[in-house]
C-alpha positions as CSV (number, residue, x, y, z in Angstrom):
1,M,17.6,-12.0,2.5
2,K,17.2,-10.9,-1.0
3,Y,14.3,-8.3,-1.6
4,Y,12.7,-6.9,-4.8
5,V,11.1,-3.6,-5.0
6,I,8.5,-2.9,-7.4
7,I,7.4,0.8,-7.8
8,P,4.3,1.9,-9.7
9,A,4.9,5.4,-11.2
10,Y,2.6,7.9,-13.0
11,N,3.6,11.3,-13.6
12,E,6.2,11.4,-10.6
13,E,9.0,13.6,-12.2
14,A,9.0,15.9,-9.1
15,F,9.6,12.9,-6.6
16,M,10.9,10.0,-8.6
17,A,14.6,10.7,-8.4
18,L,14.3,11.3,-4.6
19,T,12.9,7.9,-4.2
20,L,15.3,6.2,-6.3
21,Q,18.5,8.0,-4.7
22,S,17.1,7.0,-1.3
23,L,16.7,3.3,-2.4
24,V,20.3,3.2,-3.9
25,E,21.7,4.6,-0.6
26,Q,20.2,1.9,1.4
27,T,22.7,0.0,3.8
28,V,21.3,-3.2,2.4
29,L,20.7,-2.7,-1.5
30,P,17.9,-4.4,-3.1
31,T,18.7,-7.2,-5.6
32,K,16.1,-5.6,-8.1
33,I,14.2,-2.6,-8.4
34,V,11.5,-2.5,-11.1
35,V,9.9,1.0,-11.9
36,V,6.5,0.6,-13.9
37,N,6.1,3.7,-15.8
38,D,2.1,3.7,-16.4
39,N,1.5,5.8,-19.2
40,S,3.4,9.1,-17.7
41,T,3.3,12.1,-19.6
42,D,6.2,14.0,-17.8
43,K,9.8,13.0,-17.5
44,T,9.1,10.1,-15.3
45,P,10.7,7.5,-17.7
46,E,13.5,9.5,-18.6
47,I,14.5,9.8,-14.6
48,V,14.2,6.2,-14.3
49,S,16.4,5.4,-17.5
50,E,19.0,7.7,-16.0
51,F,19.3,5.5,-12.7
52,A,19.1,2.5,-14.7
53,S,22.1,3.3,-16.7
54,K,24.2,3.9,-13.5
55,Y,22.7,0.9,-11.4
56,P,22.2,-2.5,-13.3
57,F,19.8,-3.7,-10.4
58,I,17.1,-0.9,-11.9
59,T,14.6,-1.6,-14.6
60,L,12.3,0.4,-16.5
61,V,9.1,-1.0,-17.6
62,N,6.4,0.8,-19.8
63,K,2.9,0.2,-19.3
64,K,-0.1,1.7,-21.4
65,S,-3.4,2.3,-19.5
66,D,-6.3,4.9,-19.2
67,A,-5.3,8.2,-17.7
68,I,-8.1,8.2,-15.1
69,H,-7.1,8.0,-11.5
70,L,-8.9,5.2,-9.4
71,P,-7.1,4.4,-6.3
72,G,-6.5,0.6,-5.8
73,S,-7.0,-0.9,-9.2
74,K,-4.6,1.1,-11.6
75,V,-1.7,1.0,-9.4
76,I,-1.9,-2.7,-8.6
77,Q,-2.5,-3.5,-12.3
78,A,0.9,-1.7,-12.8
79,F,2.4,-3.5,-9.9
80,H,1.3,-6.8,-11.7
81,E,3.1,-5.4,-14.5
82,G,6.1,-5.1,-12.5
83,E,5.7,-8.9,-11.5
84,K,6.0,-10.1,-15.1
85,N,9.5,-8.7,-14.8
86,I,11.0,-10.6,-11.9
87,D,12.0,-14.2,-11.1
88,D,11.2,-16.3,-8.1
89,N,14.5,-15.9,-6.4
90,Y,13.7,-13.4,-3.7
91,D,12.7,-13.6,0.0
92,I,10.8,-10.4,0.3
93,I,9.1,-8.4,-2.1
94,V,8.1,-4.7,-1.8
95,K,5.6,-2.5,-3.2
96,V,6.6,1.2,-2.7
97,D,5.2,4.5,-4.0
98,A,7.3,6.8,-6.2
99,D,7.0,9.8,-3.8
100,L,9.0,8.3,-0.8
101,I,12.2,9.1,1.0
102,F,13.4,6.2,2.9
103,P,16.1,6.5,5.8
104,N,19.1,4.5,4.7
105,N,18.6,1.9,7.1
106,Y,15.2,1.3,6.4
107,F,15.5,-2.1,4.5
108,E,18.2,-3.5,6.8
109,T,15.9,-3.0,9.7
110,I,12.9,-4.4,7.8
111,I,15.0,-7.6,6.9
112,K,16.0,-7.9,10.8
113,H,12.4,-8.3,11.6
114,F,11.9,-11.0,9.1
115,Q,14.8,-12.8,10.3
116,L,13.8,-12.4,13.8
117,D,10.5,-14.2,13.8
118,E,9.8,-16.9,10.6
119,K,6.0,-16.1,11.7
120,I,6.2,-12.5,10.4
121,G,4.4,-12.1,7.2
122,M,4.8,-8.4,6.6
123,V,6.7,-5.5,7.9
124,G,6.5,-1.6,7.4
125,G,7.6,1.8,8.9
126,F,5.6,4.9,8.9
127,C,4.8,7.9,6.6
128,Y,5.4,11.3,7.7
129,I,4.4,14.4,5.8
130,E,5.6,18.0,5.9
131,K,3.4,20.5,7.6
132,N,4.6,24.0,8.4
133,G,8.4,23.0,8.0
134,N,8.0,19.9,10.0
135,W,7.8,16.2,9.2
136,V,4.6,14.9,11.1
137,L,3.1,11.4,11.2
138,E,0.4,11.1,8.6
139,N,-2.2,9.9,10.8
140,L,-4.7,8.0,8.5
141,T,-4.5,4.5,10.1
142,D,-4.1,2.8,13.3
143,K,-0.5,2.1,14.1
144,D,-0.8,-1.5,13.7
145,H,-1.4,-1.1,9.9
146,I,1.1,-0.8,7.2
147,R,0.4,2.0,4.6
148,G,-0.2,0.8,1.2
149,A,2.7,3.2,0.0
150,L,5.4,0.9,1.7
151,K,4.4,-2.8,1.9
152,A,7.1,-5.5,2.4
153,Y,6.0,-9.2,2.2
154,R,7.6,-12.5,3.1
155,K,7.4,-14.4,-0.2
156,E,5.6,-17.3,1.4
157,T,2.9,-14.9,2.7
158,F,2.5,-13.1,-0.4
159,K,1.9,-16.2,-2.3
160,Q,-0.5,-17.7,0.3
161,I,-2.7,-14.4,0.4
162,G,-2.6,-14.5,-3.2
163,G,-0.5,-11.6,-4.0
164,L,-2.2,-8.0,-4.4
165,K,-5.8,-7.5,-5.4
166,P,-6.5,-5.0,-8.1
167,Q,-9.0,-2.9,-6.4
168,M,-9.5,-0.3,-3.6
169,G,-9.0,-2.3,-0.3
170,W,-5.9,-4.4,-1.4
171,D,-3.9,-2.6,1.4
172,T,-6.4,-3.8,4.2
173,V,-7.3,-7.3,2.7
174,D,-3.6,-8.2,2.6
175,E,-3.3,-7.5,6.2
176,L,-6.8,-9.3,7.1
177,L,-5.7,-12.5,5.2
178,C,-2.2,-12.6,6.9
179,K,-3.9,-12.8,10.1
180,F,-6.6,-15.3,8.7
181,Y,-3.5,-17.4,7.7
182,N,-1.8,-16.8,11.1
183,W,0.9,-14.7,9.9
184,K,2.2,-11.6,12.1
185,V,2.0,-8.2,10.8
186,V,4.8,-5.8,12.1
187,T,5.1,-1.9,12.1
188,D,8.3,-0.4,13.2
189,E,7.9,3.3,14.7
190,S,11.6,3.9,14.4
191,L,11.2,4.0,10.6
192,H,10.2,7.3,9.5
193,V,9.7,7.7,5.7
194,K,8.9,11.0,4.2
195,H,5.7,10.9,2.0
196,L,6.3,13.8,-0.6
197,K,2.6,13.5,-1.8
198,P,-0.1,13.3,1.0
199,T,-2.6,10.2,0.3
200,G,-5.9,11.2,-1.6
201,A,-4.6,14.6,-2.6
202,S,-6.1,14.0,-6.0
203,Y,-9.1,11.7,-5.3
204,N,-12.5,12.8,-6.8
205,Q,-15.9,11.8,-5.9
206,A,-15.9,8.6,-7.8
207,A,-12.9,7.7,-5.9
208,R,-14.4,8.6,-2.6
209,F,-17.3,6.4,-3.1
210,K,-14.6,3.5,-4.1
211,Q,-13.8,3.8,-0.4
212,G,-17.1,2.7,0.7
213,E,-16.9,-0.1,-2.0
214,A,-13.9,-1.3,-0.5
215,F,-15.5,-1.7,3.0
216,Y,-18.2,-3.7,1.4
217,T,-16.0,-5.9,-0.5
218,L,-13.9,-6.6,2.5
219,G,-16.9,-8.2,4.0
220,Y,-17.4,-5.6,6.7
221,G,-21.1,-5.3,6.9
222,F,-23.0,-2.1,7.5
223,F,-22.2,-1.3,11.0
224,I,-18.5,-1.9,10.9
225,T,-18.5,0.2,7.7
226,A,-20.3,3.2,9.5
227,V,-17.7,3.2,12.1
228,A,-14.8,2.9,9.7
229,S,-16.2,5.5,7.4
230,L,-16.6,8.0,10.3
231,K,-13.2,7.4,11.7
232,L,-11.4,7.6,8.5
233,A,-13.6,10.9,7.6
234,M,-12.7,12.6,11.0
235,R,-8.9,11.4,10.6
236,K,-9.0,13.6,7.3
237,G,-10.4,16.4,8.8
238,K,-13.5,16.3,6.2
239,P,-16.5,14.9,8.0
240,L,-18.7,15.1,4.8
241,L,-16.5,12.1,3.3
242,F,-18.6,9.8,5.5
243,L,-21.7,10.4,3.4
244,D,-19.7,9.5,0.1
245,Y,-18.2,6.4,1.8
246,I,-21.7,5.2,3.0
247,K,-23.0,6.0,-0.6
248,G,-20.4,3.9,-1.9
249,F,-21.1,1.0,0.5
250,W,-24.9,0.8,-0.5
251,K,-24.0,1.3,-4.3
252,A,-21.6,-1.7,-4.1
253,K,-24.2,-3.6,-2.2
254,R,-26.9,-2.9,-4.8
255,E,-24.7,-3.9,-7.5
256,N,-23.6,-6.9,-5.7
257,K,-19.7,-6.3,-6.2
258,T,-17.2,-9.1,-6.4
259,M,-15.9,-9.7,-2.8
260,L,-12.4,-9.6,-1.9
261,V,-12.8,-12.3,0.5
262,T,-14.5,-15.7,0.8
263,P,-17.5,-16.2,3.1
264,E,-15.2,-17.7,5.7
265,Q,-12.7,-14.9,5.5
266,A,-15.3,-12.3,5.7
267,K,-16.7,-14.1,9.0
268,F,-13.2,-13.7,10.2
269,V,-12.6,-10.2,9.3
270,R,-15.9,-9.0,10.8
271,N,-15.1,-11.0,13.9
272,Y,-11.4,-9.4,14.1
273,R,-12.9,-6.0,13.5
274,W,-15.3,-6.2,16.5
275,K,-12.5,-7.3,18.7
276,K,-10.5,-4.5,17.9
277,M,-13.5,-1.9,18.5
278,K,-14.2,-3.7,21.8
279,E,-10.4,-3.4,22.8
280,K,-10.7,0.5,22.0
281,L,-13.9,0.9,24.0
282,F,-13.2,-1.1,27.2
């Protein structure tokens, strides 16, 4: 199975070479890697160019955009720029961040999952962060969720869910739509990926409001949003984030923000979330 990798990158000179090195050392190599340099002001593009000169399957694409960091929209706009530079001749499309180190059997294992069951639509490993010299699980989500940093999609699934949506919540709605269309989402606990820059390290208050907005646009409704907000704030060890998330939800509701899902899909999402909550309680 052929896989293409798209890497949005903004000022990643500290990590870019480590990520690319781990990709060119895979036991099954990608057919294409497209790195989208999103207006970096550091040496990110030079590092990518150096790799591209050695490995013909690596391409550098330069994109101009605003410097503001808004989670979701900016990174997926860069991903879309990368999509313009690939053909349709792949089986798996992968979106990865530019601050990861993959074990060398990562994609060989991912491919095996896809080959095992044709109803598997998405596969991913787990992100680990360094704490006091040890690599520990970056425990921000349930174990059945694939982190936005390392998403691998079967081509048919990717097309059916309409690709990636350029707003916060993209990396949740993709999995919910997978389930809506009866695809399976698989996580593999044996795949430990080093995440060199913990998630949300540079988020400001506007970005935190965006999380609440994402819950609204996913069709969660207030009660599910409150539960999800509390859970996420506690997992991050910052209980007061709960208030930012709730404010973001009500702000999005007041402004009647565009939904990420249709009314039919929103109903499915709420039912699915309720079911998951009940399973945990009982």
